[in-house]
C-alpha positions as CSV (number, residue, x, y, z in Angstrom):
1,M,95.2,123.5,111.9
2,N,94.3,121.7,115.3
3,N,96.1,121.3,118.1
4,S,98.4,118.4,118.3
5,K,96.3,117.0,121.3
6,H,93.4,116.6,118.8
7,Y,95.1,115.9,115.9
8,F,96.7,112.5,117.2
9,K,93.2,112.0,118.6
10,S,91.7,111.7,115.3
11,L,94.6,109.9,113.6
12,T,94.2,107.3,116.4
13,G,90.6,107.2,116.2
14,I,90.4,106.5,112.4
15,R,92.7,103.3,113.1
16,A,89.7,101.6,114.7
17,I,88.0,102.1,111.4
18,A,90.7,100.9,109.4
19,A,90.6,97.4,111.6
20,I,86.6,97.2,111.7
21,M,86.8,97.4,107.7
22,V,89.5,94.7,107.8
23,F,87.4,92.5,109.8
24,L,84.1,93.0,107.8
25,Y,86.1,91.7,104.7
26,H,87.6,88.8,106.3
27,N,84.1,88.1,107.8
28,R,82.4,88.7,104.7
29,K,81.6,85.2,103.7
30,Y,79.1,84.8,106.6
31,W,76.7,87.0,104.9
32,R,77.3,86.1,101.3
33,N,73.6,84.3,101.1
34,D,71.8,87.2,103.0
35,L,73.1,90.3,101.3
36,P,72.7,91.9,97.8
37,M,75.4,91.6,94.9
38,P,76.5,95.3,94.8
39,V,77.2,95.2,98.9
40,M,79.0,91.9,98.8
41,R,81.1,93.5,96.0
42,L,81.9,96.6,98.1
43,L,82.6,94.5,101.3
44,S,85.2,92.4,99.2
45,E,87.1,95.6,98.8
46,F,87.1,96.5,102.5
47,H,90.9,95.1,102.5
48,T,91.5,98.7,101.5
49,G,91.4,99.6,105.5
50,V,94.8,98.5,105.4
51,T,95.6,101.5,103.0
52,L,94.4,103.5,105.6
53,F,97.3,102.1,107.8
54,F,99.7,102.3,105.5
55,V,99.0,106.0,104.4
56,L,98.7,106.6,108.4
57,S,102.1,105.2,108.7
58,G,103.8,107.2,106.0
59,F,102.4,110.4,107.6
60,L,103.2,109.9,111.4
61,L,106.9,108.8,110.8
62,A,107.6,111.4,108.3
63,Y,105.7,114.1,110.3
64,R,107.6,113.2,113.6
65,Y,111.2,111.8,112.6
66,K,111.7,113.9,109.2
67,D,115.5,113.1,108.0
68,E,116.6,112.9,111.9
69,P,117.5,109.0,111.7
70,L,120.1,109.6,109.1
71,E,122.0,112.3,111.2
72,S,124.2,109.3,112.5
73,F,124.1,105.6,112.7
74,K,123.4,105.6,116.4
75,E,120.0,107.5,115.5
76,Y,119.2,105.3,112.5
77,A,119.3,102.3,115.1
78,K,117.8,103.7,117.5
79,Y,114.9,104.6,115.2
80,L,114.5,101.1,113.9
81,L,114.4,99.7,117.4
82,L,111.9,101.7,118.4
83,R,110.1,100.4,115.3
84,V,110.7,96.6,116.0
85,A,109.7,97.4,119.6
86,R,106.4,98.7,118.3
87,I,105.0,95.4,116.5
88,Y,107.5,92.5,116.9
89,P,106.9,91.7,121.0
90,L,103.0,91.3,120.6
91,Y,103.2,89.3,117.2
92,W,106.0,87.3,118.7
93,L,104.2,86.1,121.3
94,L,101.1,85.2,119.3
95,L,103.5,83.5,116.6
96,T,105.1,81.6,119.5
97,A,101.6,80.2,120.9
98,F,100.9,79.4,117.7
99,F,103.9,77.4,116.9
100,I,103.7,75.4,120.3
101,D,100.2,74.4,119.4
102,H,101.1,71.8,116.7
103,A,97.4,70.9,116.0
104,Y,97.7,74.2,114.1
105,S,101.1,74.8,112.7
106,S,102.2,71.2,112.0
107,K,102.4,72.3,108.3
108,V,104.2,75.8,108.9
109,I,108.0,75.4,109.6
110,T,109.3,78.7,108.2
111,Y,110.4,79.7,111.9
112,F,113.3,82.0,110.6
113,L,111.2,83.9,107.8
114,H,108.3,83.9,110.1
115,Y,109.9,85.5,113.3
116,T,111.7,87.9,110.8
117,L,108.5,88.9,109.1
118,L,110.6,88.3,105.9
119,Y,108.1,85.5,105.1
120,P,105.7,88.0,103.1
121,L,108.4,88.1,100.5
122,F,107.3,84.7,99.4
123,D,104.2,83.9,97.6
124,A,104.1,80.2,99.0
125,Y,104.4,81.7,102.7
126,V,102.5,85.0,102.7
127,L,99.3,83.6,104.5
128,K,101.1,80.9,106.4
129,G,101.0,81.6,110.3
130,I,99.3,84.7,111.5
131,A,97.8,85.2,108.2
132,Q,97.1,88.9,108.6
133,A,100.4,89.8,109.6
134,W,102.0,89.8,105.9
135,S,101.3,93.5,106.6
136,L,103.7,94.0,109.2
137,G,106.5,92.8,106.7
138,V,105.5,95.4,104.4
139,E,105.8,98.1,107.4
140,M,109.0,96.6,108.2
141,W,110.5,97.4,104.8
142,F,109.0,101.0,104.9
143,Y,110.7,101.7,108.4
144,L,114.1,100.6,106.8
145,F,113.4,103.0,103.8
146,S,111.7,105.4,105.5
147,P,114.4,108.3,106.7
148,L,116.0,108.0,103.3
149,L,112.4,108.5,101.2
150,F,111.8,111.5,103.3
151,L,115.3,112.9,102.8
152,L,114.5,112.2,98.8
153,L,111.4,114.1,99.1
154,R,112.8,117.0,100.8
155,K,114.8,117.6,97.5
156,S,112.3,116.3,95.1
157,V,109.0,114.5,94.4
158,L,110.5,112.9,91.2
159,K,113.7,111.7,93.0
160,V,111.6,110.0,95.4
161,L,109.3,108.5,93.1
162,S,112.0,107.5,90.8
163,F,113.7,105.8,93.5
164,L,110.7,103.9,94.6
165,A,110.1,102.6,91.0
166,L,113.8,101.5,90.9
167,L,112.8,99.2,93.9
168,L,109.8,97.8,92.4
169,G,112.0,97.1,89.2
170,L,114.6,95.9,91.4
171,A,112.3,93.5,93.4
172,W,110.3,92.2,90.5
173,G,113.9,91.4,88.5
174,I,115.4,89.6,91.2
175,G,112.1,87.3,91.7
176,F,111.7,86.9,87.7
177,S,115.7,85.9,87.3
178,L,115.3,83.3,89.8
179,K,112.3,81.6,88.2
180,I,113.8,81.6,85.3
181,A,116.4,79.9,86.5
182,N,114.8,77.5,88.3
183,L,115.8,78.8,91.5
184,N,112.6,80.4,92.9
185,P,110.6,77.2,94.2
186,H,108.5,79.3,97.3
187,S,108.3,82.4,94.9
188,L,110.4,84.9,96.3
189,L,109.1,88.3,94.7
190,Y,107.1,86.7,92.2
191,P,104.8,86.9,90.0
192,L,104.3,90.4,89.8
193,N,100.9,90.5,91.0
194,F,101.9,89.5,94.3
195,I,104.7,92.1,94.6
196,L,102.2,94.8,93.9
197,G,99.5,93.3,96.3
198,N,101.5,92.1,99.4
199,T,105.1,93.8,99.5
200,F,106.6,97.0,100.0
201,F,107.9,97.4,96.8
202,G,104.6,97.3,95.0
203,R,102.4,99.2,97.6
204,S,105.1,101.9,98.3
205,L,102.9,104.7,96.9
206,E,100.7,104.2,99.7
207,F,103.5,105.1,102.3
208,F,104.6,107.6,99.8
209,M,101.1,109.6,100.1
210,G,101.3,109.7,103.9
211,M,104.8,111.1,103.5
212,Y,103.8,113.9,101.0
213,L,101.0,114.5,103.2
214,A,103.3,115.1,105.9
215,Y,105.9,117.6,103.8
216,L,103.4,119.7,102.5
217,M,101.9,120.3,106.0
218,Q,105.6,120.8,107.9
219,N,106.3,123.2,104.9
220,K,103.3,125.2,104.4
221,T,103.5,124.8,100.7
222,Q,101.8,127.2,98.3
223,L,100.0,123.9,96.9
224,L,97.9,123.9,100.3
225,S,97.9,127.6,101.2
226,G,96.7,128.7,97.5
227,L,94.1,125.9,97.4
228,K,91.9,127.1,100.1
229,L,89.8,124.1,100.5
230,K,86.5,123.9,102.1
231,Y,84.4,120.6,103.0
232,V,87.9,118.5,102.6
233,T,87.0,115.6,104.8
234,L,83.6,115.3,103.0
235,K,85.2,115.5,100.0
236,G,88.1,113.3,101.0
237,S,85.5,110.6,102.8
238,A,83.2,110.7,99.8
239,L,86.4,109.9,97.4
240,F,87.4,107.2,99.8
241,M,84.1,105.4,99.2
242,A,83.8,106.1,95.6
243,T,87.0,104.7,94.8
244,I,86.4,101.8,96.7
245,A,82.9,101.4,94.7
246,A,84.7,101.5,91.4
247,I,87.6,99.2,92.4
248,A,84.2,96.9,93.2
249,L,82.8,97.3,89.6
250,F,85.9,95.1,88.3
251,A,85.2,92.1,90.3
252,K,83.6,89.4,88.4
253,N,81.5,88.1,91.6
254,S,81.7,88.2,95.3
255,F,84.1,85.5,95.3
256,V,87.3,87.9,93.5
257,H,88.2,91.3,94.2
258,G,88.6,94.3,92.1
259,V,92.2,94.4,92.4
260,E,92.4,91.5,90.9
261,T,92.2,93.4,87.6
262,W,94.6,95.5,86.4
263,Q,92.1,98.6,86.4
264,G,91.4,97.6,90.0
265,R,94.7,97.4,91.1
266,L,95.6,101.1,89.3
267,L,93.2,102.5,91.1
268,H,94.1,101.0,94.3
269,E,97.7,102.2,94.0
270,T,96.9,105.6,92.7
271,L,93.7,107.4,93.4
272,L,92.9,105.4,96.6
273,P,96.0,106.4,98.6
274,V,95.4,109.9,97.5
275,S,91.8,110.0,98.6
276,V,92.7,109.0,101.9
277,A,95.5,111.7,101.9
278,V,92.7,114.1,101.2
279,L,91.0,112.6,104.1
280,F,93.4,112.8,106.8
281,Y,94.1,116.6,105.1
282,G,90.3,116.9,106.4
283,L,90.6,115.8,109.7
284,L,94.1,117.4,110.4
285,T,92.9,121.2,109.4
286,E,88.6,121.0,109.9
287,A,86.7,120.6,113.3
288,T,83.9,118.4,112.0
289,L,81.4,115.8,113.4
290,L,83.8,113.1,111.9
291,S,87.0,114.5,113.7
292,K,85.1,115.2,116.9
293,F,83.9,111.4,116.8
294,L,86.9,110.2,116.0
295,S,88.5,112.1,119.1
296,T,86.3,110.5,121.5
297,R,87.8,108.6,124.6
298,F,86.0,105.4,123.2
299,M,87.4,105.7,119.5
300,V,90.8,106.5,120.9
301,L,90.8,103.6,123.2
302,L,89.6,101.2,119.9
303,G,92.3,103.2,117.9
304,N,94.9,101.9,120.3
305,A,93.8,98.6,120.5
306,S,93.7,98.0,117.2
307,F,96.7,96.7,116.4
308,A,96.2,94.1,118.9
309,F,92.5,93.6,117.1
310,Y,94.0,93.4,113.8
311,L,96.6,90.8,115.0
312,V,93.6,88.8,116.6
313,H,90.4,89.1,114.7
314,I,91.4,86.1,112.3
315,S,93.9,83.3,112.3
316,Y,95.2,81.5,115.5
317,F,93.7,83.5,118.5
318,N,90.4,83.8,116.8
319,L,90.3,80.2,115.9
320,K,91.1,79.3,119.5
321,L,88.3,81.6,120.6
322,K,85.9,79.9,118.3
323,E,86.4,76.6,120.1
324,L,85.2,78.1,123.2
325,F,82.2,80.1,121.8
326,F,80.8,81.4,118.2
327,L,78.3,84.4,118.9
328,P,76.2,85.9,116.2
329,D,78.2,89.1,115.7
330,N,81.0,86.4,114.9
331,N,83.1,87.3,118.3
332,F,83.0,91.2,117.3
333,I,82.6,92.8,120.7
334,V,84.6,89.7,122.5
335,L,87.2,90.5,119.9
336,W,87.3,93.9,121.0
337,L,87.4,93.2,124.6
338,C,90.3,90.9,124.2
339,S,92.2,93.7,122.2
340,I,91.7,96.2,124.6
341,A,92.8,93.7,127.4
342,I,95.8,92.7,125.4
343,F,96.8,96.6,124.7
344,M,96.5,97.6,128.3
345,W,98.1,94.7,130.1
346,I,100.8,93.4,127.2
347,E,101.3,95.5,124.2
348,K,101.6,98.9,125.7
349,P,103.6,98.1,129.1
350,L,106.2,95.9,126.7
351,Y,106.4,98.6,124.4
352,E,106.9,101.2,127.0
353,R,109.7,98.8,128.8
354,C,111.2,99.0,125.3
355,R,111.3,102.5,124.6
356,K,112.8,103.4,127.9
357,W,115.8,101.0,127.1
358,V,116.1,102.4,124.1
359,A,116.2,105.6,125.1
360,K,119.1,104.7,127.2
361,I,121.6,104.0,124.2
């Protein structure tokens, strides 16, 4: 296995790839008249960059923390505070700027739901505010459950999968019951396709695959040692792109997504996270051109700035930027430059201060 330094670099670098995929997905409308239909269909499934983030989160947290946060209430609290410090400060800054600017936020008044990242539980609100931040709400639910999930995983795969199925059933039951009782005007955990696509309860298998990969590698199980796989990175990359292409085949046209069909959603929540896990395993164990590229200083820098890029590449920040100028590359380069600056001068210093504060608890 590669040393930890190279290991973390390659995983950081792939975050930039995920962010770029999401950027291309959100800007595909500008190329609808210039690109062939098959290419547009493929770009319409580049929202799958989010799956890279989710599987990566599952892997990194399971590999780093294991079941340590469950050793005591204090450790669990410190763990959650560190997770909050990782995503909330920058999100809150952008959200506050959005709410202050009434020209953009006059129709969005769900302050509590947005500041707490509870709003992605509602279909009526999921794309309001900083639209792409819905995935942060998904991450936060994973953070809450992850120590317990990894503890269950150490006991058996069946137990953790059963627990995740129970959570999904419970979420669906709550939303459906409220709808039947006419007490769900904003579609809390309803309808089912919303739960499957926009909540942790529907996308938990993506995090699970990352956690399972961490478990297999930490325990050096016979499953990995006995396979003696070769060209894992290549195979994982090919399977990842092939799965995206397969999902795209179910799209009726370039205006819809393949995941809107049950076949596409099934591929998205099963084979896609498996392909990502295979790709990550290749990056962890093989010295390839891809792993070397992702480990370059340039890609690591972009990877570190990818969270900021994700939060600014559409919605409020980008809309304000477009008021100043709109370059032919859809402000791609400028947005990355802004993201790097935000990471270096705002996000990183804020997180370091929070991390030192949590360490004193």
